[in-house]
C-alpha positions as CSV (number, residue, x, y, z in Angstrom):
1,M,0.0,0.0,0.0
2,Q,1.3,3.4,-0.9
3,N,0.0,5.3,2.2
4,K,2.1,4.9,5.3
5,Q,-0.8,5.8,7.7
6,A,-3.0,3.2,6.2
7,T,-0.3,0.6,6.4
8,Q,0.3,1.4,10.0
9,L,-3.3,1.0,10.8
10,I,-3.4,-2.4,9.1
11,E,-0.2,-3.5,10.9
12,K,-1.8,-2.4,14.2
13,I,-4.8,-4.6,13.5
14,Q,-2.6,-7.5,12.6
15,K,-0.7,-7.1,15.9
16,E,-3.9,-7.1,17.8
17,I,-5.2,-10.2,16.0
18,S,-1.9,-12.1,16.4
19,S,-1.6,-11.3,20.1
20,N,-5.3,-12.3,20.6
21,K,-5.9,-8.8,22.2
22,Y,-8.5,-7.4,19.8
23,D,-11.8,-5.7,19.9
24,F,-13.9,-5.7,16.7
25,S,-15.4,-2.3,17.4
26,S,-11.9,-0.7,17.3
27,I,-10.9,-2.8,14.3
28,I,-14.0,-1.7,12.5
29,E,-13.2,1.9,13.1
30,D,-9.6,1.4,11.9
31,L,-10.8,-0.3,8.7
32,K,-13.1,2.6,8.1
33,K,-10.2,5.0,8.5
34,V,-8.1,2.9,6.1
35,R,-10.9,3.0,3.6
36,E,-11.1,6.8,3.8
37,I,-7.3,7.1,3.3
38,T,-7.3,4.7,0.3
39,M,-10.3,6.1,-1.5
40,D,-7.9,8.2,-3.7
41,L,-5.9,5.2,-4.8
42,N,-8.5,4.5,-7.5
43,N,-8.6,0.8,-6.6
44,P,-12.3,-0.2,-6.4
45,V,-11.5,-3.8,-5.4
46,L,-9.6,-2.5,-2.4
47,T,-12.2,0.1,-1.4
48,K,-15.0,-2.5,-1.7
49,A,-13.0,-5.1,0.3
50,L,-12.5,-2.7,3.1
51,R,-16.2,-1.7,3.2
52,L,-17.5,-5.2,3.0
53,S,-15.1,-6.4,5.6
54,Y,-16.1,-3.9,8.2
55,E,-19.7,-4.4,7.4
56,H,-19.2,-8.2,7.8
57,L,-17.5,-7.6,11.2
58,E,-20.3,-5.2,12.3
59,E,-23.0,-7.7,11.4
60,N,-21.4,-10.9,12.7
61,N,-19.0,-9.7,15.4
62,A,-16.6,-12.3,13.9
63,F,-14.8,-13.0,10.6
64,L,-16.7,-15.9,9.1
65,I,-15.0,-16.2,5.7
66,E,-12.5,-18.9,4.8
67,I,-9.2,-18.3,3.0
68,P,-9.9,-18.5,-0.8
69,N,-9.1,-21.8,-2.3
70,D,-6.0,-21.9,-4.5
71,E,-7.3,-24.8,-6.6
72,P,-9.3,-24.0,-9.7
73,I,-12.8,-25.5,-9.4
74,D,-13.9,-27.9,-12.1
75,E,-17.5,-26.9,-12.4
76,E,-18.6,-30.2,-14.1
77,S,-17.3,-32.6,-11.5
78,E,-16.9,-30.7,-8.2
79,T,-19.1,-28.5,-6.1
80,E,-17.5,-25.4,-4.7
81,A,-16.0,-25.8,-1.2
82,S,-17.6,-23.8,1.5
83,V,-16.2,-20.3,1.8
84,Y,-17.8,-19.8,5.2
85,S,-16.7,-20.7,8.6
86,S,-19.0,-21.4,11.5
87,E,-16.5,-19.9,13.9
88,N,-14.4,-16.8,14.0
89,N,-11.6,-17.4,11.5
90,L,-8.7,-15.2,12.6
91,E,-6.2,-17.0,10.3
92,S,-8.4,-16.0,7.3
93,F,-8.8,-12.5,8.7
94,S,-5.0,-12.2,9.1
95,Y,-4.5,-13.3,5.5
96,F,-7.1,-10.8,4.3
97,L,-5.3,-8.0,6.1
98,S,-2.0,-9.1,4.5
99,L,-3.6,-8.8,1.1
100,L,-4.5,-5.2,1.8
101,V,-0.9,-4.2,2.5
102,D,0.2,-5.1,-1.1
103,C,-2.8,-5.2,-3.3
104,S,-0.7,-4.3,-6.4
105,K,0.2,-8.0,-6.8
106,K,-2.1,-9.7,-9.2
107,N,-2.7,-12.7,-7.0
108,N,-3.5,-10.6,-4.0
109,L,-6.1,-8.6,-6.0
110,L,-7.6,-11.9,-7.2
111,D,-7.9,-13.1,-3.6
112,L,-9.5,-9.8,-2.5
113,R,-12.0,-10.3,-5.3
114,E,-12.8,-13.8,-3.9
115,Y,-13.3,-12.3,-0.4
116,N,-15.6,-9.7,-1.9
117,K,-17.7,-12.4,-3.5
118,A,-17.9,-14.3,-0.2
119,F,-18.9,-11.2,1.7
120,I,-21.6,-10.4,-0.8
121,A,-22.9,-14.0,-0.9
122,M,-23.1,-14.2,2.9
């Protein structure tokens, strides 16, 4: 991410999650601040991911989305694996946050799109 303040806020959230000392209400506020900061980056996938993530946290008081699957899905023979978790998935949330830090990479952007799809479908 090109903005130092936004990167610092994301790193703060990552620290809170990894130390298991987090409060979703403060994380939601931090994600809203990051979204405001990054609005001028002209990256609609990033902007949408931030909004959908804090709306998801507000609604569920948990992160209930799985890490996107790396395997391509053969639509004829397989059904899509579940993208939802029944419990708070902090590993997935940490991965989601790491994508935000460097969304210029093509694969990170693709995974953010997958998270966006999962947020919308939920």
